[in-house]
DODREN-843410 format. One record per atom (N, C-alpha, C): y negated, z negated, x negated; residue in three letters. Coordinates in steps of 0.001 Angstrom, whole numbers, padded with zeros to 6 digits, always signed. Last residue first. Example, Ala and Ser with C-alpha at 12.3 -4.5 7.8 and 13.67 -1.06 7.14 Angstrom:
residues 2
+002250-007080-012850SER+001060-007140-013670SER-000030-007870-012900SER+005690-007800-013190ALA+004500-007800-012300ALA+003300-007800-013200ALA
end
This chain:
residues 338
+026941-041452-015964SER+028180-040870-016474SER+028997-041892-017261SER+024650-042692-015181SER+025271-041776-014213SER+026589-041182-014699SER+023385-044334-017118GLY+024396-044889-016230GLY+025114-043941-015313GLY+023043-042234-020014ARG+022621-043348-019183ARG+023734-043673-018187ARG+022457-040484-022969VAL+023484-041046-022076VAL+022913-042259-021339VAL+021059-037519-023764VAL+020690-038935-023596VAL+021637-039521-022549VAL+021668-034960-026086LEU+022098-035621-024835LEU+021670-037083-024861LEU+019453-032376-027257ALA+020319-033527-027468ALA+020673-034105-026102ALA+018438-029270-028872THR+018407-030273-027810THR+019381-031395-028147THR+016177-027119-030759PRO+017461-027784-030502PRO+017314-028812-029372PRO+014244-024269-029802PHE+014302-025682-030142PHE+015705-026232-029891PHE+013494-021168-031108GLN+014401-021888-030221GLN+014528-023329-030703GLN+010918-018768-031252VAL+011419-020057-031726VAL+012337-020667-030671VAL+009799-015566-032507SER+010254-016453-031439SER+010943-017685-032020SER+006954-014567-034230GLU+008372-014896-034374GLU+008774-015896-033293GLU+004262-014190-034139THR+005078-013250-033381THR+006572-013516-033505THR+002220-015409-035598GLY+002621-015988-034327GLY+003508-015102-033490GLY-000572-013869-037207GLY+000878-014007-037029GLY+001210-014525-035650GLY-003310-013660-037209THR-002680-014293-038375THR-001188-014506-038193THR-005095-012874-035246GLY-004481-011864-036085GLY-003793-012413-037309GLY-006060-014607-033428GLU-006790-014542-034690GLU-006202-013505-035645GLU-004197-014302-031412LEU-005595-013985-031121LEU-006415-013832-032403LEU-001888-015228-032716GLN-001982-013832-032298GLN-003437-013425-032067GLN-002588-017915-032994ALA-002369-017099-034187ALA-002435-015615-033856ALA-002642-018655-030321LEU-003886-018689-031090LEU-003755-017860-032365LEU+000114-018387-029777LEU-000851-017524-029096LEU-002181-017505-029851LEU+001214-020370-031419MET+001599-018975-031626MET+000606-018024-030977MET+000045-022678-030339GLU-000166-022335-031744GLU+000126-020858-031995GLU+001139-022554-027733VAL-000302-022441-027932VAL-000609-022049-029368VAL+003863-022917-028348ALA+003421-021699-027666ALA+001925-021490-027846ALA+003830-025491-029450ARG+004171-024346-030292ARG+003709-023036-029651ARG+003162-026992-027166ARG+002281-026987-028340ARG+002559-025775-029227ARG+005399-026423-025567SER+004058-026046-025130SER+003102-025982-026301SER+007484-027541-027047MET+007479-026097-026802MET+006095-025625-026385MET+006777-030250-026940ALA+006804-029558-028233ALA+006779-028045-028046ALA+007030-030703-024116PRO+005752-030905-024825PRO+005699-030161-026157PRO+009813-029953-023611ALA+008696-029169-023080ALA+007371-029438-023786ALA+012639-030198-024596PRO+011421-030626-025305PRO+010185-029850-024877PRO+015008-031540-022730ASN+014254-030290-022730ASN+012893-030597-023354ASN+018075-033133-023174VAL+016643-033145-023475VAL+016081-031726-023477VAL+020285-033835-020542VAL+020027-033042-021739VAL+018515-032955-021948VAL+021271-037097-019280THR+020643-035786-019195THR+020476-035142-020566THR+022135-039599-016982THR+022467-038964-018254THR+021945-037536-018211THR+019918-041492-015029LEU+020615-040220-015200LEU+020876-039880-016665LEU+020460-044618-013431PRO+019721-043795-014402PRO+020573-042621-014865PRO+022068-044238-010130PRO+021806-044934-011397PRO+020985-044049-012332PRO+018797-043573-009433ARG+019817-044608-009176ARG+021195-043958-009158ARG+016107-042747-011764THR+017055-042465-010686THR+018019-043633-010515THR+014497-043202-013941ARG+014151-043900-012691ARG+015132-043633-011557ARG+015114-041636-016081ALA+015230-043085-016284ALA+014989-043863-014996ALA+014514-039087-015121ALA+015908-039457-015377ALA+016093-040957-015529ALA+011727-038791-015062LEU+012462-038997-013815LEU+013848-039548-014076LEU+011172-038284-017813GLY+010695-039485-017137GLY+011469-039797-015877GLY+012424-035963-018639MET+010957-036022-018658MET+010414-037223-017895MET+015053-034668-019016ASP+014649-035941-019621ASP+013136-036023-019773ASP+016624-032154-018628ASP+015164-032227-018782ASP+014735-033466-019557ASP+019402-032165-016668PHE+018792-031411-017759PHE+017274-031552-017647PHE+022266-034321-015902GLY+021158-033430-015573GLY+020641-032701-016803GLY+025490-035283-014895VAL+024595-035011-016022VAL+023521-034033-015562VAL+027723-037594-013417VAL+026646-036613-013232VAL+025798-036522-014504VAL+030973-038214-012164ARG+030012-038391-013248ARG+028994-037260-013166ARG+032379-039682-009395VAL+031824-038433-009918VAL+030783-038768-010980VAL+033359-042304-009293GLN+034140-041207-008730GLN+033679-039842-009224GLN+031617-043831-010923ASP+033029-044204-010799ASP+033891-043064-010278ASP+028884-043631-011396PRO+029768-042609-011986PRO+031252-042847-011724PRO+028734-042943-008014VAL+028362-042392-009324VAL+028156-043573-010274VAL+030852-042730-005190ALA+030177-043557-006185ALA+029944-042794-007477ALA+030344-041432-002047ILE+030973-041153-003344ILE+030185-041877-004427ILE+029309-041396+000514GLY+030117-042539+000093GLY+030836-042339-001217GLY+027589-039451+001084ARG+028983-039208+001464ARG+029916-040332+001006ARG+025243-040378-000029GLY+025325-040248+001418GLY+026735-040004+001924GLY+025835-040091-002726ARG+025705-041433-002166ARG+025835-041394-000652ARG+025750-037293-002896LEU+026978-038026-003217LEU+026948-039417-002601LEU+023040-036896-002258VAL+024095-036332-001401VAL+025416-037061-001642VAL+021854-038183-004410GLU+021593-038671-003059GLU+022642-038151-002086GLU+022698-036581-006495MET+023215-037944-006412MET+022948-038570-005046MET+021197-034260-005946ALA+022662-034216-005886ALA+023248-035613-005760ALA+018606-035172-006429ALA+018982-034776-005077ALA+020497-034737-004916ALA+018844-035563-009186GLU+018511-036697-008323GLU+018900-036397-006875GLU+019310-032936-010001ALA+020376-033932-010146ALA+020108-035165-009296ALA+016848-031706-009544MET+018001-031280-008758MET+019118-032320-008816MET+015393-033065-011496LEU+014962-033114-010101LEU+016112-032734-009175LEU+016796-032306-013799ASP+016833-033701-013356ASP+016401-033845-011904ASP+018782-029292-013552SER+017533-029999-013831SER+017643-031415-013296SER+021430-028424-013166ALA+020578-027696-014102ALA+019195-028294-014326ALA+024155-030652-013424VAL+023100-030095-012576VAL+021973-029593-013478VAL+027554-031175-013510PHE+026400-030825-014339PHE+025386-030123-013458PHE+029877-033489-012565LEU+028884-032552-012048LEU+027739-032395-013043LEU+033226-034353-011960GLY+032164-034266-012951GLY+031183-033191-012530GLY+035095-034173-010002ASP+034863-035513-010555ASP+033832-035515-011688ASP+036259-032657-006995LEU+035420-032592-008191LEU+035102-034010-008672LEU+037769-032475-004719ASP+038340-033235-005835ASP+037462-033220-007086ASP+036579-030798-002907PRO+036476-032251-002670PRO+037034-033102-003803PRO+035240-028113-002949HIS+035999-028727-004040HIS+035931-030249-003901HIS+033850-027396-000673ASP+034818-026448-001220ASP+035729-027067-002278ASP+032235-029635-000169ASP+033071-029079+000901ASP+034186-028204+000335ASP+030972-029951-002607LEU+031858-031014-002122LEU+032766-030514-001004LEU+029459-027566-002681LEU+030472-027844-003700LEU+031471-028897-003223LEU+027761-027960-000485ARG+028733-026862-000460ARG+029833-027086-001491ARG+026255-030157-001401GLY+027083-030274-000198GLY+028136-029191-000125GLY+024947-028943-003533THR+025897-030035-003783THR+026815-030230-002593THR+023287-027160-002155ALA+024323-026644-003057ALA+025368-027705-003363ALA+021576-028948-000829ALA+022441-028064-000044ALA+023585-027527-000904ALA+020337-030099-003063ALA+021100-030937-002137ALA+022065-030085-001316ALA+019055-027878-004141ALA+020109-028541-004916ALA+020967-029426-004023ALA+017179-027340-002170ALA+018212-026343-002454ALA+019371-026967-003228ALA+015635-029697-002367ASP+016314-029346-001119ASP+017446-028356-001362ASP+014606-029591-004996ALA+015524-030659-004606ALA+016301-030289-003345ALA+014497-026372-006696THR+013999-027379-005762THR+015073-028395-005402THR+015126-024199-008276TRP+014891-025467-008954TRP+014477-026589-008003TRP+017813-022437-006537ASP+016536-022513-007237ASP+016326-023928-007758ASP+021342-022017-007402THR+020243-022323-006494THR+018936-022288-007263THR+024861-021530-007464HIS+023531-021180-007968HIS+022483-021559-006933HIS+027650-023396-007998GLU+026704-023021-006960GLU+025361-022746-007623GLU+031044-023493-008941VAL+029665-023174-009337VAL+028853-022827-008099VAL+033965-023803-009805ALA+033148-024692-008973ALA+031689-024576-009385ALA+035448-022291-011589ASP+035031-021656-010352ASP+034111-022514-009491ASP+036708-022832-013934THR+035247-022754-013974THR+034678-022174-012677THR+039509-025003-014730PRO+038885-023931-013935PRO+037359-024008-013985PRO+040462-025692-018162LEU+040133-026126-016805LEU+039435-024995-016053LEU+040890-025438-020889GLY+041945-025012-019976GLY+041710-025422-018543GLY+038820-025898-022530ALA+039678-027053-022258ALA+040814-026705-021301ALA+037477-023529-022434ALA+038204-023837-023669ALA+039136-025023-023496ALA+036231-023807-019941ALA+037320-022840-020091ALA+038146-023136-021343ALA+034304-025752-020615VAL+035299-026038-019579VAL+036494-025099-019725VAL+032777-024411-022542VAL+033498-025629-022895VAL+034607-025918-021888VAL+031791-022214-021049GLU+032495-022006-022313GLU+033352-023219-022671GLU+030389-023361-018934ALA+031643-022655-018657ALA+032457-022445-019932ALA+028104-024415-020285TRP+029024-025289-019541TRP+030385-024616-019379TRP+026956-022012-021236GLY+027374-023059-022159GLY+028376-024008-021530GLY+026440-020671-018807ALA+027352-020081-019798ALA+027842-021130-020783ALA+024557-022345-017554LEU+025858-022137-016943LEU+026865-021616-017969LEU+022456-022015-019334ARG+023009-023351-019130ARG+024399-023264-018505ARG+022012-019214-019053ASP+022477-019767-020330ASP+023063-021164-020176ASP+021145-018856-016378ARG+022336-018158-016878ARG+022897-018836-018123ARG+018831-020449-016300GLY+019953-020711-015406GLY+021238-020087-015908GLY+017319-019159-018330ALA+017655-020582-018428ALA+018847-020921-017549ALA+016983-016538-017402ALA+017778-016770-018600ALA+018193-018230-018721ALA+017378-015985-013912MET+016597-016532-015009MET+017498-016790-016207MET+018823-015387-011693ASP+017951-014336-012205ASP+017029-014843-013309ASP+020174-017567-010771ALA+020972-016576-011497ALA+020118-015460-012087ALA+018717-020777-011123PRO+018659-019421-010569PRO+019421-018419-011425PRO+021196-023264-012220GLY+019866-022787-011882GLY+019905-021365-011358GLY+024119-024792-010720ALA+023437-024002-011738ALA+022051-023600-011258ALA+025907-027417-010418VAL+024833-026822-009624VAL+023947-026100-010631VAL+029344-027459-011289THR+027944-027372-011690THR+027067-026813-010582THR+032268-029442-012081ALA+031528-028493-011255ALA+030091-028451-011753ALA+035565-030378-013237PRO+034109-030295-013370PRO+033505-029212-012482PRO+037990-032069-013069ARG+037600-031040-012091ARG+036081-030923-012121ARG+038199-033971-014947ARG+039206-032927-014992ARG+038983-031861-013924ARG+036456-036336-016899ALA+036399-035358-015808ALA+037459-034274-016021ALA+036350-038166-019019GLY+037534-038112-018168GLY+037507-037112-017044GLY+034368-038100-020831ARG+034383-039252-019928ARG+035507-039167-018892ARG+034737-035656-021979ALA+035053-036838-022788ALA+035105-038096-021946ALA+033771-034053-019926LEU+035208-034037-020229LEU+035610-035255-021053LEU+031043-034708-020079LEU+031793-034949-018842LEU+033293-034979-019109LEU+030447-033848-022711HIS+030315-035252-022342HIS+031127-035563-021089HIS+030887-031106-022556GLU+031663-031915-023498GLU+031617-033394-023125GLU+028919-030391-020666ALA+030342-030241-020356ALA+031203-031093-021278ALA+026529-031015-022077ALA+026822-031634-020783ALA+028309-031571-020468ALA+026752-029361-024337LEU+026685-030812-024486LEU+027055-031517-023190LEU+026677-026820-023098ARG+027878-027254-023809ARG+027896-028775-023982ARG+024078-026814-022119GLY+025200-026742-021184GLY+026501-027183-021826GLY+022711-026859-024565GLY+022603-027980-023642GLY+023718-027991-022619GLY+023393-024352-025562GLY+023841-025547-026263GLY+023752-026781-025389GLY+022013-022817-023690ALA+023475-022726-023751ALA+024049-023940-024474ALA+019362-023569-024329ASN+019933-023847-023008ASN+021456-023796-023015ASN+017501-024606-026570ASP+018848-024048-026636ASP+019577-024387-025343ASP+014224-023793-025353VAL+015222-024759-025790VAL+016576-024057-025829VAL+011723-021509-026623ASP+012685-021971-025628ASP+013538-023074-026223ASP+009144-019123-026866VAL+009698-020390-027330VAL+010627-020895-026233VAL+008512-015657-027729TRP+008856-016736-026813TRP+009239-017996-027574TRP+007031-012435-027624THR+007275-013657-028372THR+007553-014788-027395THR+008369-009183-026939LEU+007564-010340-026575LEU+007981-011559-027386LEU+009522-006482-026401PRO+008775-006897-027600PRO+007809-008042-027284PRO+012752-006766-024947LEU+011313-006657-024744LEU+010571-007181-025980LEU+015420-007272-025268SER+014865-006151-026021SER+013353-006022-025870SER+016267-009250-023572ALA+016004-009637-024956ALA+015378-008505-025764ALA+015363-009887-020470ASP+015660-008707-021289ASP+015274-009009-022733ASP+014528-012456-019756TRP+015836-011964-019331TRP+016280-010803-020204TRP+012916-014386-022342PRO+012922-013355-021302PRO+014343-012904-020972PRO+012993-017948-022695ARG+013419-016637-023195ARG+013411-015609-022077ARG+010225-019980-022439GLY+011467-019554-021797GLY+011795-018143-022239GLY+007144-019233-022469ILE+007895-020483-022568ILE+009158-020261-021748ILE+005839-016445-024198LEU+006625-016952-023068LEU+007194-018323-023408LEU+002679-015262-025040VAL+003836-016034-025481VAL+004527-016555-024234VAL+000509-012498-025775ALA+001234-013354-024837ALA+002381-014063-025538ALA-002240-010270-025725PRO-001439-011237-026489PRO-000760-012216-025537PRO-002123-007177-024150VAL-002526-008570-023963VAL-001663-009481-024833VAL-001570-004536-024056ALA-002035-005048-025344ALA-002443-006514-025251ALA+001503-003854-022224SER+000061-003952-022390SER-000280-004444-023798SER+004179-004007-021923GLU+003612-002660-021977GLU+002114-002664-022249GLU+004607-006708-021717ALA+005213-006007-022846ALA+004624-004613-023015ALA+003379-007228-019285LEU+002764-007723-020517LEU+003306-006991-021739LEU+005249-006060-017575ALA+003885-005526-017631ALA+003168-005988-018892ALA+007414-007720-018069GLU+007533-006291-018358GLU+006149-005660-018482GLU+006472-010144-017136VAL+006675-009987-018570VAL+006837-008515-018952VAL+006231-009535-014327VAL+005097-010004-015125VAL+005322-009729-016600VAL+008412-008872-012770ASN+007619-007779-013340ASN+006470-008239-014235ASN+010367-010401-011569ASP+008982-010696-011206ASP+007974-009709-011798ASP+013131-010232-011922MET+012473-009168-011169MET+011014-009462-010854MET+013911-012477-013457ARG+014316-011132-013865ARG+013472-010051-013196ARG+011310-014871-014098HIS+012442-014367-013324HIS+012695-012893-013675HIS+010043-017348-016238HIS+010172-015916-015986HIS+011448-015594-015226HIS+008487-019811-016867SER+009440-019615-015771SER+009538-018154-015346SER+005267-019020-018026VAL+006273-020066-017841VAL+007183-019660-016688VAL+003260-017496-020404VAL+004051-017297-019184VAL+005167-018325-019144VAL+000080-017359-021491ILE+001307-018106-021685ILE+002059-018047-020368ILE-002138-014837-022704ALA-001387-015456-021618ALA-000200-016241-022153ALA-005578-014035-023549GLY-004142-014054-023784GLY-003460-014804-022659GLY-008121-013794-022564ASP-007860-013305-023914ASP-006375-013228-024227ASP-008651-012503-019277ALA-008233-013593-020155ALA-007912-013001-021519ALA-009381-010187-018051HIS-010072-011401-017617HIS-009662-012628-018422HIS-008345-007619-018454GLY-009020-008295-019540GLY-009769-009547-019150GLY-006800-006310-016673ALA-008239-006060-016590ALA-009025-006815-017652ALA-004295-007354-017056ARG-004571-006021-017597ARG-006062-005716-017608ARG-004536-009737-015611LEU-004377-009768-017057LEU-004724-008420-017677LEU-004793-008745-012993TYR-005803-009636-013546TYR-005741-009635-015069TYR-002404-007382-012645ASN-003661-006632-012649ASN-004787-007452-013261ASN-000627-009577-012655VAL-000533-008550-013685VAL-001836-007771-013783VAL-001449-010908-010330MET-001532-011571-011627MET-001513-010551-012767MET-000844-009015-008397ARG-002240-009369-008619ARG-002422-010071-009965ARG+001948-009060-008572ALA+001233-007832-008923ALA-000238-008114-009182ALA+002409-011624-007592ALA+002739-011330-008985ALA+002021-010066-009450ALA+001663-011219-004953ARG+000874-012126-005777ARG+001165-011917-007262ARG+003634-009366-004069GLU+002221-008998-004087GLU+001409-009898-005012GLU+006363-010313-006121GLY+005848-009561-004981GLY+004367-009306-005158GLY+007286-013654-006986PRO+007416-012208-007154PRO+006967-011469-005903PRO+004678-016152-006394GLN+006051-015676-006377GLN+006105-014174-006618GLN+002205-017628-008506GLY+002601-016758-007412GLY+004030-016297-007533GLY-000652-018557-010335VAL+000597-018982-009713VAL+000939-018010-008599VAL-002561-019062-013081LEU-002139-017996-012167LEU-000751-018347-011639LEU-005256-020771-014363LEU-003893-020934-013855LEU-003597-019858-012823LEU-006972-020647-017274VAL-006946-020048-015949VAL-005500-020096-015471VAL-008563-022828-019499ILE-007304-022389-018897ILE-007561-021801-017513ILE-010751-022139-022304GLN-010485-022679-020987GLN-009175-022115-020450GLN-011508-022939-025677LEU-010822-022096-024705LEU-010564-022845-023406LEU-012501-024278-027776ASP-013434-024008-026678ASP-012792-023166-025577ASP-010159-026835-028921THR-010782-025515-028948THR-011790-025399-027811THR-008824-029157-028554SER-009687-029092-029730SER-010364-027735-029878SER-007201-028698-026362SER-008340-029601-026210SER-009305-029543-027397SER-004897-027262-026406LEU-006139-026494-026402LEU-007378-027381-026411LEU-002938-029205-026256ALA-002989-028376-027460ALA-004284-027580-027555ALA-003444-030162-023677THR-003627-031035-024833THR-003768-030221-026112THR-002737-027948-022138THR-004129-028421-022126THR-004412-029339-023308THR+000039-027804-022770VAL-000868-026693-023079VAL-002317-027174-023134VAL+001034-030268-021830GLY+001176-029899-023231GLY+000226-028795-023635GLY+000438-030064-019113HIS-000185-031121-019902HIS-000108-030789-021393HIS+002105-027917-018465LEU+000653-027781-018326LEU-000082-028842-019135LEU+004641-029098-018972VAL+004192-027923-019727VAL+002676-027791-019656VAL+004652-031152-017066THR+004773-031470-018487THR+004286-030314-019352THR+004514-029718-014686ALA+003439-030658-015018ALA+003459-030998-016501ALA+006950-028344-014871PHE+005696-027595-014909PHE+004517-028503-015234PHE+008846-030439-014749PHE+008814-029540-015894PHE+007466-028839-015997PHE+008730-031720-012287PRO+008031-032326-013429PRO+007976-031434-014660PRO+008092-030017-009352ASP+008999-030047-010498ASP+008264-030615-011714ASP+006039-029912-007489THR+007092-030925-007321THR+007999-031046-008530THR+004239-027876-007907PHE+003700-029228-007744PHE+004769-030299-007530PHE+005797-025532-008171LEU+004880-025932-009233LEU+004502-027407-009124LEU+007080-025383-005687THR+007852-025625-006902THR+006962-026134-008022THR+004901-024854-004025SER+005688-026070-003816SER+006526-026402-005042SER+003971-022368-004905ASP+003130-023547-005074ASP+003948-024825-004959ASP+006590-020518-006611SER+005847-020932-005423SER+004999-022154-005732SER+006045-018776-009746GLU+006812-019643-008855GLU+005960-019970-007630GLU+005152-017697-012390PRO+005616-016919-011234PRO+006563-017731-010345PRO+002521-018728-013997ILE+003738-019369-013496ILE+004190-018604-012248ILE+000510-018424-016760VAL+001109-017673-015659VAL+002418-018326-015254VAL-002475-019239-017933VAL-001135-019813-017855VAL-000511-019247-016588VAL-004803-017519-019869ALA-004113-017581-018587ALA-002754-018243-018764ALA-007641-018656-021527ILE-006214-018374-021647ILE-005600-018493-020253ILE-010910-017656-022594SER-010000-018253-021621SER-008575-017787-021882SER-012926-016228-023839ASP-012742-017647-024165ASP-011895-018355-023111ASP-013135-013539-023619THR-013520-014313-022435THR-013481-015812-022687THR-014318-011008-025818ARG-013516-012207-025598ARG-014040-012952-024385ARG-015882-008987-026736ARG-014722-008612-025912ARG-013789-009798-025700ARG-018219-009512-028061THR-016969-009880-028729THR-015723-009397-028010THR-020215-008487-026308VAL-020206-008131-027725VAL-018830-008345-028333VAL-019659-009520-023829LEU-019859-008083-023939LEU-019768-007629-025395LEU-019580-012240-024411SER-018329-011563-024074SER-018465-010055-024190SER-022281-012803-024775ARG-021371-012908-025912ARG-020079-012151-025637ARG-023196-012526-022169ALA-023644-011574-023185ALA-022717-011596-024392ALA-021826-014706-021049ALA-021605-013350-020521ALA-022016-012303-021549ALA-022790-016905-022442GLN-021388-016517-022602GLN-021126-015110-022103GLN-025429-017640-024164ASN-025159-016802-022997ASN-023735-016259-023136ASN-025672-021020-025318PRO-025308-019613-025537PRO-025049-018900-024221PRO-028505-023012-024738ARG-027102-022789-024403ARG-026768-021324-024607ARG-030901-025333-026006TYR-030358-023970-025973TYR-028889-023971-025589TYR-032662-027518-026069GLY-031668-027387-025003GLY-031083-026004-024879GLY-034406-028074-028072ILE-034908-027201-027011ILE-033885-026963-025901ILE-032904-029968-029599GLU-034311-030207-029242GLU-034771-029347-028075GLU-030369-028913-030024ARG-030532-030144-029248ARG-031965-030312-028747ARG-031059-026679-031574VAL-030343-026506-030302VAL-030512-027735-029414VAL-032152-027940-033813ALA-033004-027118-032955ALA-032360-026892-031586ALA-029879-029172-034861ALA-031011-029994-034435ALA-031925-029208-033495ALA-028346-026929-035475GLU-027854-027885-034486GLU-028972-028781-033974GLU-029984-025788-037470VAL-029742-025070-036213VAL-029266-026028-035127VAL-029819-027756-039462ALA-031122-027411-038893ALA-030961-026697-037552ALA-027076-027725-040039ALA-027685-028947-039509ALA-029030-028647-038850ALA-026840-025119-041061ARG-026111-025496-039850ARG-026735-026734-039215ARG-028430-025312-043340ALA-028829-024411-042258ALA-028121-024776-040957ALA-026914-027185-044809GLU-028304-027475-044456GLU-028771-026614-043279GLU-024426-025925-045153PRO-024510-027168-044373PRO-025929-027490-043950PRO-024715-022336-044642SER-024795-023530-045487SER-024864-024786-044620SER-022396-020101-043472VAL-023611-020823-043107VAL-023634-022109-043935VAL-019947-018769-043599ARG-021098-018229-044335ARG-022427-018816-043841ARG-018414-018905-040304GLU-018522-019249-041712GLU-019794-018637-042293GLU-019318-020053-036952GLY-018801-019140-037951GLY-018984-019640-039364GLY-020129-021269-034664GLY-019207-022002-035522GLY-018625-021146-036616GLY-022036-020058-033199ARG-020658-019646-032919ARG-019649-020440-033732ARG-024290-021166-034371VAL-023991-021512-032974VAL-022544-021175-032634VAL-024180-019896-036886ALA-024065-021351-036781ALA-023692-021782-035367ALA-024579-017204-036251ARG-023329-017623-036878ARG-023124-019132-036745ARG-027194-017380-035152SER-026078-016918-034329SER-024747-017365-034911SER-028686-018210-037362ALA-028607-019075-036185ALA-027427-018693-035306ALA-028353-015942-038954THR-027809-017225-039404THR-027668-018185-038239THR-029691-014066-037368ALA-028277-013868-037683ALA-027632-015171-038136ALA-032301-015048-037363ARG-031549-015029-036104ARG-030058-014873-036371ARG-032887-017241-040217SER-032866-015944-039543SER-032080-016035-038239SER-034585-020436-039950VAL-033548-019541-040468VAL-033650-018213-039747VAL-036028-022576-038895GLY-036470-021959-040133GLY-035426-021089-040779GLY-035564-023730-036484ALA-034702-024166-037585ALA-035147-023593-038930ALA-037404-022364-034883LEU-037548-023807-035050LEU-036745-024325-036239LEU-036373-019740-035089ARG-037727-020037-035542ARG-037905-021528-035815ARG-033794-020058-033968ALA-033931-019629-035355ALA-035311-019982-035906ALA-034488-020798-031333VAL-033679-021690-032156VAL-033876-021348-033626VAL-035837-018491-030531GLU-036581-019742-030635GLU-035826-020756-031497GLU-033679-016720-030555VAL-034820-016462-031437VAL-035643-017737-031622VAL-032103-017685-028528LEU-031618-017850-029901LEU-032741-017599-030901LEU-034182-019323-026043THR-033437-018205-026616THR-032990-018516-028039THR-034357-021324-023058PRO-034614-021121-024486PRO-033701-020037-025056PRO-035254-019983-019879ALA-034246-020616-020729ALA-034550-020333-022188ALA-038733-020387-018869PRO-037509-019592-019079PRO-036541-020329-019994PRO-039766-023455-017196SER-039907-022419-018214SER-038632-021598-018306SER-039355-025577-015501GLY-040025-024411-014951GLY-040183-023278-015934GLY-039331-027793-018170THR-039224-027655-016725THR-040016-026453-016253THR-038671-028459-020787ARG-039053-027075-020481ARG-038978-026836-018985ARG-039144-030903-023228THR-038955-030624-021813THR-039465-029230-021510THR-037411-031946-026082MET-038485-031096-025557MET-038180-030770-024108MET
end
């Protein structure tokens, strides 16, 4: 049916054409229950015939739902678009939501003013729930969520374990232990690490796992450089480690992107990998197989964590659970760098 120049079709017209009540037409359009297959088919046919589209603004006033999920990443734009971890997480979230009508709102910003704007946005009810990725100790986002009624799931354990928030994470400490055990088994006697940010649980836990194994072997744990997740910072940290500990022979780096940069520094100084220094990264998201040499790394199951985070958030939105935190196991993939 052509309605050029006419007012937009209404739900009342849909109901009249389908031969059902307005309430039945409304339930059918929303995908609700208590609608017979015959009535649903009649409503769907009427919707197609007259080109009816639900008024989302009016629906939101009634349901208090925006049909959107905020993905909150308290990081700089440069980190978001260069680190494969974030691309993998975003792909996992969008894939998990593809079978729903929910849209994604991406909120990106470093701690400070932009983080405060993100918090205000969520508190104002512009999204039905939030998935927070890459939480820093002082970014205030998760603390604000913990104090609000906004349903939320964190990808990455919060710094403050006492916060009443649900999270999914990989066993970061276990991954650090795997990396250290492998380096020592391959003969490293002066292990070092380029650790992640000291204000993040992931950085702290990966370092703690590494240090636990190294100390248990009676070896020093002082060869540590903390840095952010960027390649440039990792390269600078690797240079400092080599200057301070020229005898290092095993290097655990907190992400694959950082490990690739570390190997470039080693190569630039004429140090052979793995003959002189064995290197282990953390992530295994595609980059590790393309480095020179291919990178031994700890698996970070970001796709599975993203799917689980979405499942848990949807359960919260529907009031059916999703409040138990989950920690995924990890594994070591051995390649040519060690």
